[in-house]
Biotite code that builds the C-alpha atoms (Angstrom):
import biotite.structure as struc

atoms = struc.array([
    struc.Atom([5.542, -2.632, -38.700], chain_id="A", res_id=1, res_name="MET", atom_name="CA", element="C"),
    struc.Atom([2.737, -1.876, -36.255], chain_id="A", res_id=2, res_name="SER", atom_name="CA", element="C"),
    struc.Atom([2.595, 1.508, -34.511], chain_id="A", res_id=3, res_name="ASN", atom_name="CA", element="C"),
    struc.Atom([0.295, 1.544, -31.471], chain_id="A", res_id=4, res_name="PRO", atom_name="CA", element="C"),
    struc.Atom([-1.009, 5.055, -30.819], chain_id="A", res_id=5, res_name="ILE", atom_name="CA", element="C"),
    struc.Atom([-2.455, 5.196, -27.283], chain_id="A", res_id=6, res_name="PRO", atom_name="CA", element="C"),
    struc.Atom([-3.943, 8.054, -25.274], chain_id="A", res_id=7, res_name="SER", atom_name="CA", element="C"),
    struc.Atom([-4.590, 11.481, -26.816], chain_id="A", res_id=8, res_name="ARG", atom_name="CA", element="C"),
    struc.Atom([-2.389, 10.670, -29.799], chain_id="A", res_id=9, res_name="ALA", atom_name="CA", element="C"),
    struc.Atom([-5.305, 8.581, -31.131], chain_id="A", res_id=10, res_name="LYS", atom_name="CA", element="C"),
    struc.Atom([-6.471, 11.878, -32.618], chain_id="A", res_id=11, res_name="GLU", atom_name="CA", element="C"),
    struc.Atom([-3.593, 11.510, -35.076], chain_id="A", res_id=12, res_name="ALA", atom_name="CA", element="C"),
    struc.Atom([-5.378, 8.522, -36.671], chain_id="A", res_id=13, res_name="LYS", atom_name="CA", element="C"),
    struc.Atom([-8.396, 10.698, -37.490], chain_id="A", res_id=14, res_name="ILE", atom_name="CA", element="C"),
    struc.Atom([-6.542, 13.877, -38.376], chain_id="A", res_id=15, res_name="GLY", atom_name="CA", element="C"),
    struc.Atom([-3.087, 15.231, -37.956], chain_id="A", res_id=16, res_name="LEU", atom_name="CA", element="C"),
    struc.Atom([-2.144, 16.788, -34.599], chain_id="A", res_id=17, res_name="VAL", atom_name="CA", element="C"),
    struc.Atom([0.859, 19.082, -34.422], chain_id="A", res_id=18, res_name="LEU", atom_name="CA", element="C"),
    struc.Atom([2.428, 19.778, -31.038], chain_id="A", res_id=19, res_name="ALA", atom_name="CA", element="C"),
    struc.Atom([4.579, 22.652, -29.815], chain_id="A", res_id=20, res_name="TYR", atom_name="CA", element="C"),
    struc.Atom([6.468, 21.698, -26.635], chain_id="A", res_id=21, res_name="VAL", atom_name="CA", element="C"),
    struc.Atom([8.486, 24.048, -24.429], chain_id="A", res_id=22, res_name="ARG", atom_name="CA", element="C"),
    struc.Atom([10.581, 21.996, -22.026], chain_id="A", res_id=23, res_name="TRP", atom_name="CA", element="C"),
    struc.Atom([13.785, 21.967, -20.011], chain_id="A", res_id=24, res_name="PHE", atom_name="CA", element="C"),
    struc.Atom([16.783, 19.701, -20.125], chain_id="A", res_id=25, res_name="ASP", atom_name="CA", element="C"),
    struc.Atom([20.196, 19.310, -18.549], chain_id="A", res_id=26, res_name="ALA", atom_name="CA", element="C"),
    struc.Atom([23.067, 21.139, -20.180], chain_id="A", res_id=27, res_name="SER", atom_name="CA", element="C"),
    struc.Atom([26.716, 20.431, -20.879], chain_id="A", res_id=28, res_name="TYR", atom_name="CA", element="C"),
    struc.Atom([29.572, 22.886, -20.714], chain_id="A", res_id=29, res_name="GLN", atom_name="CA", element="C"),
    struc.Atom([33.117, 22.251, -21.949], chain_id="A", res_id=30, res_name="ARG", atom_name="CA", element="C"),
    struc.Atom([36.249, 23.380, -20.254], chain_id="A", res_id=31, res_name="GLY", atom_name="CA", element="C"),
    struc.Atom([36.576, 25.696, -17.323], chain_id="A", res_id=32, res_name="GLU", atom_name="CA", element="C"),
    struc.Atom([33.817, 27.945, -16.119], chain_id="A", res_id=33, res_name="CYS", atom_name="CA", element="C"),
    struc.Atom([33.129, 30.036, -13.055], chain_id="A", res_id=34, res_name="THR", atom_name="CA", element="C"),
    struc.Atom([30.015, 29.783, -10.909], chain_id="A", res_id=35, res_name="LEU", atom_name="CA", element="C"),
    struc.Atom([28.669, 32.871, -12.703], chain_id="A", res_id=36, res_name="ASP", atom_name="CA", element="C"),
    struc.Atom([29.073, 31.181, -16.095], chain_id="A", res_id=37, res_name="GLU", atom_name="CA", element="C"),
    struc.Atom([27.323, 27.917, -15.190], chain_id="A", res_id=38, res_name="MET", atom_name="CA", element="C"),
    struc.Atom([24.122, 27.057, -17.056], chain_id="A", res_id=39, res_name="VAL", atom_name="CA", element="C"),
    struc.Atom([22.833, 23.869, -15.383], chain_id="A", res_id=40, res_name="PRO", atom_name="CA", element="C"),
    struc.Atom([19.473, 23.817, -17.173], chain_id="A", res_id=41, res_name="ARG", atom_name="CA", element="C"),
    struc.Atom([18.309, 25.012, -20.588], chain_id="A", res_id=42, res_name="VAL", atom_name="CA", element="C"),
    struc.Atom([14.849, 25.662, -22.028], chain_id="A", res_id=43, res_name="GLU", atom_name="CA", element="C"),
    struc.Atom([14.156, 24.037, -25.380], chain_id="A", res_id=44, res_name="ILE", atom_name="CA", element="C"),
    struc.Atom([11.355, 24.502, -27.900], chain_id="A", res_id=45, res_name="GLU", atom_name="CA", element="C"),
    struc.Atom([10.364, 21.558, -30.096], chain_id="A", res_id=46, res_name="SER", atom_name="CA", element="C"),
    struc.Atom([7.535, 21.059, -32.582], chain_id="A", res_id=47, res_name="ALA", atom_name="CA", element="C"),
    struc.Atom([6.315, 18.169, -34.680], chain_id="A", res_id=48, res_name="GLY", atom_name="CA", element="C"),
    struc.Atom([3.650, 15.595, -35.410], chain_id="A", res_id=49, res_name="ILE", atom_name="CA", element="C"),
    struc.Atom([2.150, 14.126, -32.253], chain_id="A", res_id=50, res_name="LEU", atom_name="CA", element="C"),
    struc.Atom([2.958, 10.416, -32.287], chain_id="A", res_id=51, res_name="VAL", atom_name="CA", element="C"),
    struc.Atom([2.441, 9.333, -28.681], chain_id="A", res_id=52, res_name="PHE", atom_name="CA", element="C"),
    struc.Atom([1.433, 10.839, -25.363], chain_id="A", res_id=53, res_name="GLU", atom_name="CA", element="C"),
    struc.Atom([0.811, 9.365, -21.934], chain_id="A", res_id=54, res_name="ASP", atom_name="CA", element="C"),
    struc.Atom([1.397, 10.370, -18.302], chain_id="A", res_id=55, res_name="ASP", atom_name="CA", element="C"),
    struc.Atom([5.187, 9.983, -18.648], chain_id="A", res_id=56, res_name="GLU", atom_name="CA", element="C"),
    struc.Atom([6.154, 10.950, -22.207], chain_id="A", res_id=57, res_name="THR", atom_name="CA", element="C"),
    struc.Atom([5.185, 13.013, -25.211], chain_id="A", res_id=58, res_name="ILE", atom_name="CA", element="C"),
    struc.Atom([6.670, 11.898, -28.540], chain_id="A", res_id=59, res_name="SER", atom_name="CA", element="C"),
    struc.Atom([6.763, 14.095, -31.625], chain_id="A", res_id=60, res_name="ILE", atom_name="CA", element="C"),
    struc.Atom([8.099, 13.309, -35.082], chain_id="A", res_id=61, res_name="ALA", atom_name="CA", element="C"),
    struc.Atom([9.526, 15.431, -37.847], chain_id="A", res_id=62, res_name="LEU", atom_name="CA", element="C"),
    struc.Atom([8.177, 13.211, -40.661], chain_id="A", res_id=63, res_name="ASP", atom_name="CA", element="C"),
    struc.Atom([5.241, 10.858, -41.211], chain_id="A", res_id=64, res_name="ARG", atom_name="CA", element="C"),
    struc.Atom([4.802, 8.412, -44.074], chain_id="A", res_id=65, res_name="TYR", atom_name="CA", element="C"),
    struc.Atom([1.006, 8.045, -43.946], chain_id="A", res_id=66, res_name="LYS", atom_name="CA", element="C"),
    struc.Atom([0.551, 5.085, -46.317], chain_id="A", res_id=67, res_name="SER", atom_name="CA", element="C"),
    struc.Atom([3.029, 3.000, -44.279], chain_id="A", res_id=68, res_name="GLU", atom_name="CA", element="C"),
    struc.Atom([1.962, 4.400, -40.864], chain_id="A", res_id=69, res_name="SER", atom_name="CA", element="C"),
    struc.Atom([5.596, 5.129, -40.008], chain_id="A", res_id=70, res_name="THR", atom_name="CA", element="C"),
    struc.Atom([7.386, 8.111, -38.488], chain_id="A", res_id=71, res_name="TYR", atom_name="CA", element="C"),
    struc.Atom([10.974, 9.411, -38.644], chain_id="A", res_id=72, res_name="ARG", atom_name="CA", element="C"),
    struc.Atom([13.129, 11.545, -36.364], chain_id="A", res_id=73, res_name="TYR", atom_name="CA", element="C"),
    struc.Atom([11.063, 11.015, -33.226], chain_id="A", res_id=74, res_name="ILE", atom_name="CA", element="C"),
    struc.Atom([11.835, 13.039, -30.106], chain_id="A", res_id=75, res_name="GLU", atom_name="CA", element="C"),
    struc.Atom([10.691, 11.599, -26.752], chain_id="A", res_id=76, res_name="HIS", atom_name="CA", element="C"),
    struc.Atom([10.256, 14.247, -24.053], chain_id="A", res_id=77, res_name="ILE", atom_name="CA", element="C"),
    struc.Atom([9.653, 13.309, -20.397], chain_id="A", res_id=78, res_name="PRO", atom_name="CA", element="C"),
    struc.Atom([6.434, 14.933, -19.153], chain_id="A", res_id=79, res_name="ILE", atom_name="CA", element="C"),
    struc.Atom([8.179, 15.985, -15.920], chain_id="A", res_id=80, res_name="VAL", atom_name="CA", element="C"),
    struc.Atom([10.397, 18.263, -18.049], chain_id="A", res_id=81, res_name="ASN", atom_name="CA", element="C"),
    struc.Atom([7.512, 19.898, -19.950], chain_id="A", res_id=82, res_name="VAL", atom_name="CA", element="C"),
    struc.Atom([6.778, 23.549, -19.242], chain_id="A", res_id=83, res_name="LEU", atom_name="CA", element="C"),
    struc.Atom([4.084, 24.039, -21.912], chain_id="A", res_id=84, res_name="GLU", atom_name="CA", element="C"),
    struc.Atom([2.307, 22.045, -24.634], chain_id="A", res_id=85, res_name="ILE", atom_name="CA", element="C"),
    struc.Atom([0.147, 23.480, -27.400], chain_id="A", res_id=86, res_name="LYS", atom_name="CA", element="C"),
    struc.Atom([-1.704, 21.171, -29.791], chain_id="A", res_id=87, res_name="ARG", atom_name="CA", element="C"),
    struc.Atom([-3.102, 22.070, -33.209], chain_id="A", res_id=88, res_name="LEU", atom_name="CA", element="C"),
    struc.Atom([-5.391, 19.746, -35.149], chain_id="A", res_id=89, res_name="SER", atom_name="CA", element="C"),
    struc.Atom([-4.941, 20.078, -38.900], chain_id="A", res_id=90, res_name="VAL", atom_name="CA", element="C"),
])
């Protein structure tokens, strides 16, 4: 299985790049709630191995199987939702 790695994520081919992403998402609330109890947007913190990044998306994975060039548990975050990104080359 081929895994194209465009943009800044090409660094991951040379060395490993870890990414910390602080971002926002929609929320869901069950049952009744008052206007004071509504939480329409939540901030989320995610971290993982940088797999892909372009002008629209950053993708991070929990696991990487280097000899097969495969990743597992990939989270795709829309760039428009990103509040902060920190990258660490290891």
